C-alpha positions as CSV (number, residue, x, y, z in Angstrom):
1,X,-5.5,26.4,-23.4
2,X,-3.5,28.1,-20.7
3,X,-3.2,26.9,-17.1
4,X,-5.9,29.3,-15.8
5,X,-8.4,28.1,-18.4
6,X,-7.5,24.5,-17.6
7,X,-8.1,25.1,-13.9
8,X,-11.5,26.6,-14.7
9,X,-12.5,24.0,-17.2
10,X,-11.4,20.8,-15.3
11,X,-13.7,19.3,-12.7
12,X,-12.0,19.7,-9.4
13,X,-12.7,16.3,-7.9
14,X,-15.2,13.6,-8.8
15,X,-16.7,12.7,-5.5
16,X,-18.4,9.3,-5.5
17,X,-20.6,7.6,-2.9
18,X,-18.6,4.4,-3.0
19,X,-15.3,3.2,-4.4
20,X,-13.5,0.0,-5.3
21,X,-12.7,-1.5,-1.9
22,X,-9.7,-3.3,-3.4
23,X,-8.1,-0.1,-4.6
24,X,-9.0,2.0,-1.6
25,X,-8.5,-0.4,1.3
26,X,-6.3,0.7,4.2
27,X,-4.4,-2.5,4.5
28,X,-1.7,-3.2,7.0
29,X,1.8,-2.4,6.0
30,X,3.3,-5.3,3.9
31,X,6.5,-6.7,5.2
32,X,9.4,-6.7,2.8
33,X,9.7,-10.4,3.6
34,X,12.9,-9.8,5.4
35,X,14.9,-10.2,2.2
36,X,17.9,-8.3,3.5
37,X,18.0,-10.1,6.9
38,X,17.5,-13.4,5.2
39,X,20.3,-12.7,2.7
40,X,22.9,-11.4,5.1
41,X,23.9,-10.9,8.7
42,X,24.0,-7.2,9.5
43,X,26.0,-7.4,12.6
44,X,25.2,-5.7,15.9
45,X,22.5,-3.0,15.5
46,X,23.0,-0.2,18.0
47,X,20.0,0.6,20.2
48,X,18.4,4.0,19.7
49,X,19.1,5.2,23.2
50,X,22.8,4.5,22.8
51,X,22.8,6.3,19.5
52,X,21.1,9.3,21.0
53,X,23.6,9.3,23.8
54,X,26.6,8.9,21.5
55,X,27.4,5.6,23.3
56,X,28.0,2.1,22.0
57,X,29.6,0.9,18.8
58,X,28.6,2.4,15.5
59,X,26.6,-0.1,13.4
60,X,26.1,-0.5,9.7
61,X,23.4,2.2,9.6
62,X,25.5,4.7,11.4
63,X,28.3,4.1,8.9
64,X,25.9,4.6,6.0
65,X,24.5,7.8,7.4
66,X,28.0,9.1,7.8
67,X,29.1,8.1,4.2
68,X,26.0,9.4,2.4
69,X,25.1,13.0,1.8
70,X,24.0,14.7,5.0
71,X,20.3,14.1,5.6
72,X,17.8,13.9,8.4
73,X,17.4,10.2,8.6
74,X,14.9,10.4,11.4
75,X,12.6,12.3,9.0
76,X,10.4,15.4,9.8
77,X,8.0,13.4,12.0
78,X,10.3,11.1,14.0
79,X,8.5,8.5,16.2
80,X,11.8,7.8,18.0
81,X,14.4,10.5,17.5
82,X,17.9,9.1,16.9
83,X,16.6,5.8,15.6
84,X,17.5,6.4,11.9
85,X,14.1,4.9,11.2
86,X,13.9,6.4,7.7
87,X,17.3,5.1,6.7
88,X,16.5,1.6,8.0
89,X,13.2,1.6,6.1
90,X,15.0,2.9,3.0
91,X,17.7,0.2,3.0
92,X,15.3,-2.6,3.7
93,X,13.0,-1.8,0.7
94,X,15.8,-0.8,-1.6
95,X,17.5,-4.1,-1.1
96,X,14.2,-6.0,-1.8
97,X,13.8,-4.0,-5.0
98,X,17.3,-4.8,-6.0
99,X,17.0,-8.6,-5.4
100,X,13.6,-8.8,-7.1
101,X,15.1,-7.2,-10.2
102,X,18.2,-9.4,-10.2
103,X,20.4,-6.4,-9.3
104,X,22.3,-8.0,-6.4
105,X,25.3,-9.1,-8.4
106,X,28.2,-11.5,-7.7
107,X,31.8,-10.7,-8.6
108,X,33.9,-12.8,-11.1
109,X,34.5,-15.7,-8.7
110,X,31.2,-15.3,-6.7
111,X,33.1,-14.7,-3.5
112,X,31.6,-11.2,-3.1
113,X,28.2,-9.7,-4.0
114,X,27.0,-6.1,-4.1
115,X,24.0,-3.9,-4.7
116,X,23.6,-0.2,-5.4
117,X,22.0,1.6,-2.5
118,X,20.7,4.5,-4.6
119,X,22.5,6.9,-2.2
120,X,25.5,9.0,-3.0
121,X,28.3,10.7,-1.1
122,X,28.5,14.6,-1.0
123,X,30.7,14.2,-4.1
124,X,28.0,12.2,-5.9
125,X,29.8,8.9,-5.8
126,X,27.5,5.9,-5.7
127,X,27.4,3.9,-2.5
128,X,27.4,0.1,-2.7
129,X,26.6,-2.5,-0.1
130,X,29.4,-5.2,-0.2
131,X,28.7,-8.7,1.0
132,X,31.1,-11.5,1.8
133,X,30.3,-15.2,2.4
134,X,29.2,-16.1,5.9
135,X,31.5,-18.8,7.2
136,X,28.8,-20.1,9.6
137,X,26.7,-22.7,7.6
138,X,23.8,-22.4,10.1
139,X,23.3,-18.7,9.5
140,X,22.5,-16.3,6.6
141,X,24.6,-17.1,3.5
142,X,26.2,-13.6,3.4
143,X,27.5,-10.9,5.7
144,X,27.1,-7.2,5.0
145,X,30.7,-6.2,5.3
146,X,30.4,-2.5,4.7
147,X,29.6,0.3,2.3
148,X,32.0,0.9,-0.5
149,X,32.6,3.6,-3.2
150,X,33.7,3.3,-6.8
151,X,37.5,2.7,-7.0
152,X,37.5,0.3,-4.0
153,X,39.8,-2.6,-4.7
154,X,37.1,-5.3,-3.9
155,X,34.6,-3.6,-6.2
156,X,37.1,-3.7,-9.0
157,X,36.6,-7.5,-9.0
158,X,33.1,-7.1,-10.4
159,X,32.7,-7.3,-14.2
160,X,30.1,-4.5,-13.8
161,X,28.6,-2.6,-10.9
162,X,24.8,-2.5,-10.6
163,X,22.8,0.7,-11.0
164,X,20.1,1.6,-8.5
165,X,17.0,-0.5,-8.9
166,X,14.2,1.7,-10.2
167,X,10.6,1.4,-8.9
168,X,9.2,2.2,-12.3
169,X,10.6,2.4,-15.8
170,X,7.9,4.9,-16.8
171,X,9.0,8.5,-15.8
172,X,5.3,9.7,-16.2
173,X,4.4,7.7,-13.1
174,X,6.5,10.1,-11.0
175,X,4.8,13.2,-12.3
176,X,1.3,14.7,-11.8
177,X,-0.8,14.9,-14.9
178,X,-3.2,17.9,-14.5
179,X,-5.3,16.7,-17.5
180,X,-6.5,13.7,-15.5
181,X,-9.5,14.0,-13.1
182,X,-9.3,12.7,-9.6
183,X,-12.0,10.3,-8.4
184,X,-12.3,10.1,-4.7
185,X,-14.8,8.7,-2.1
186,X,-14.9,10.9,1.0
187,X,-17.5,8.8,2.7
188,X,-15.5,5.6,2.3
189,X,-12.3,7.2,3.6
190,X,-13.9,8.9,6.6
191,X,-15.5,5.7,7.6
192,X,-12.4,3.5,7.3
193,X,-9.6,5.6,8.7
194,X,-11.3,8.3,10.7
195,X,-8.8,7.8,13.5
196,X,-6.2,9.6,11.4
197,X,-8.0,12.9,11.4
198,X,-8.0,15.7,14.0
199,X,-10.1,14.9,17.1
200,X,-12.3,18.0,16.7
201,X,-13.3,16.8,13.2
202,X,-13.9,13.2,14.3
203,X,-16.7,14.4,16.6
204,X,-18.7,15.6,13.6
205,X,-18.6,12.8,10.9
206,X,-20.4,14.7,8.2
207,X,-18.3,17.8,8.9
208,X,-15.2,15.6,8.5
209,X,-16.5,14.3,5.2
210,X,-17.1,17.9,3.9
211,X,-13.7,19.0,5.2
212,X,-12.0,16.1,3.5
213,X,-13.8,16.8,0.1
214,X,-12.6,20.5,0.3
215,X,-9.1,19.5,1.3
216,X,-8.8,17.1,-1.6
217,X,-10.1,19.7,-4.1
218,X,-7.7,22.3,-2.9
219,X,-4.8,19.8,-3.0
220,X,-5.5,19.0,-6.6
221,X,-5.6,22.7,-7.5
222,X,-2.2,23.2,-5.8
223,X,-0.8,20.3,-7.8
224,X,-2.2,21.8,-11.0
225,X,-0.6,25.1,-10.4
226,X,2.6,23.5,-9.1
227,X,3.0,19.8,-10.1
228,X,5.9,19.6,-7.6
229,X,3.3,19.5,-4.9
230,X,2.6,15.9,-5.8
231,X,5.3,13.7,-4.2
232,X,6.0,10.3,-5.7
233,X,6.2,7.4,-3.3
234,X,6.6,3.6,-3.5
235,X,3.4,2.0,-2.2
236,X,4.8,-1.0,-0.4
237,X,1.5,-2.9,0.0
238,X,0.5,-2.7,-3.7
239,X,4.0,-2.6,-5.1
240,X,3.3,0.5,-7.3
241,X,4.3,4.1,-7.6
242,X,1.7,6.5,-6.3
243,X,1.6,10.2,-5.7
244,X,1.0,12.0,-2.4
245,X,-1.1,15.2,-2.0
246,X,-1.2,17.3,1.2
247,X,-4.5,17.3,3.1
248,X,-5.0,20.4,5.3
249,X,-8.2,20.0,7.3
250,X,-7.8,22.6,10.1
251,X,-5.1,25.1,9.1
252,X,-4.7,25.7,5.3
253,X,-0.9,26.0,5.7
254,X,-0.4,22.9,7.8
255,X,-1.2,19.4,6.4
256,X,-2.7,16.9,8.8
257,X,-2.3,13.9,6.5
258,X,-1.6,13.0,2.9
259,X,-3.8,11.5,0.1
260,X,-2.3,8.7,-1.9
261,X,-3.5,8.7,-5.5
262,X,-3.0,5.9,-8.1
263,X,-2.9,6.6,-11.8
264,X,-5.3,4.7,-14.1
265,X,-5.7,5.1,-17.9
266,X,-8.2,8.0,-17.7
267,X,-8.0,9.3,-14.2
268,X,-6.4,9.2,-10.7
269,X,-8.0,7.3,-7.9
270,X,-7.7,8.5,-4.3
271,X,-6.8,5.2,-2.7
272,X,-5.8,6.0,0.9
273,X,-5.2,8.6,3.5
274,X,-1.7,8.2,4.8
275,X,-0.2,9.5,8.1
276,X,2.6,12.0,7.4
277,X,5.4,9.9,9.0
278,X,4.5,7.0,6.7
279,X,4.1,9.3,3.8
280,X,7.6,10.6,4.3
281,X,9.1,7.1,4.7
282,X,7.5,5.7,1.5
283,X,8.3,8.9,-0.5
284,X,12.0,8.7,0.6
285,X,12.2,5.3,-1.0
286,X,11.9,7.0,-4.4
287,X,13.8,10.3,-3.7
288,X,14.3,12.8,-1.0
289,X,11.0,14.8,-0.9
290,X,11.5,18.3,-2.1
291,X,7.9,19.6,-1.7
292,X,7.8,22.1,1.1
293,X,4.9,20.3,2.9
294,X,6.9,17.1,3.2
295,X,10.4,18.4,3.5
296,X,12.8,17.3,6.2
297,X,13.4,21.0,7.0
298,X,9.7,21.2,8.1
């Protein structure tokens, strides 16, 4: 069966009157339990206004942004330009994933430790965070000294260097499977997160529900024709890989939000409507989003 036949044969979206509240709840963002700040002292963090003005002393995040491949670390929807908010979010959750998987490794005499940031230089060299013991017993046990590259003398004291901590070992979780139907409750979502939709639609609740059903159906068709439309993200509250689909409610070429979908054995479940800035932040944990609708160039 070719793609056109599959598009015609597959049900677009299974709209249900209700959905599993546990899987579709719009819970508050889960904290990464401050694993990084509990593990190490990060030094002085430069205020955003100083960074924007080019004033003050460069901090650990400034140095990482300069070392890594050039990237818009404010993201395409910055709440506070110049804050490097996407980078800070990335490092915090990447470290948590590394420590949970036992991939923050000590060197031969346990006088240093390191983790792989998952970022690379323009020459594709891995970037590692290097920690040294904190000589203040009343503080964090380590100090994040700096970012280091392969060949660094201190990194050579490690028997092996860690690889980036993956969010899933199953590559299928990062890809959209067009054979699976999408189950989605428009009535539940519009009732729980209506504040995330355009004001004109919020004034007509049933119209919003119909617009959302249409937007989800169209987003699924887009992903069937171009699976790259679906962007993988790390869902921090549920600790799982989910996919993001664009939701265009007013202008067909301009997404207003994203739908997070979770894969089950026989279908996808639409579990949450996500604001675009959060969608980008959580997608960047996995990889730099390449889909045009969530691209930094946007």
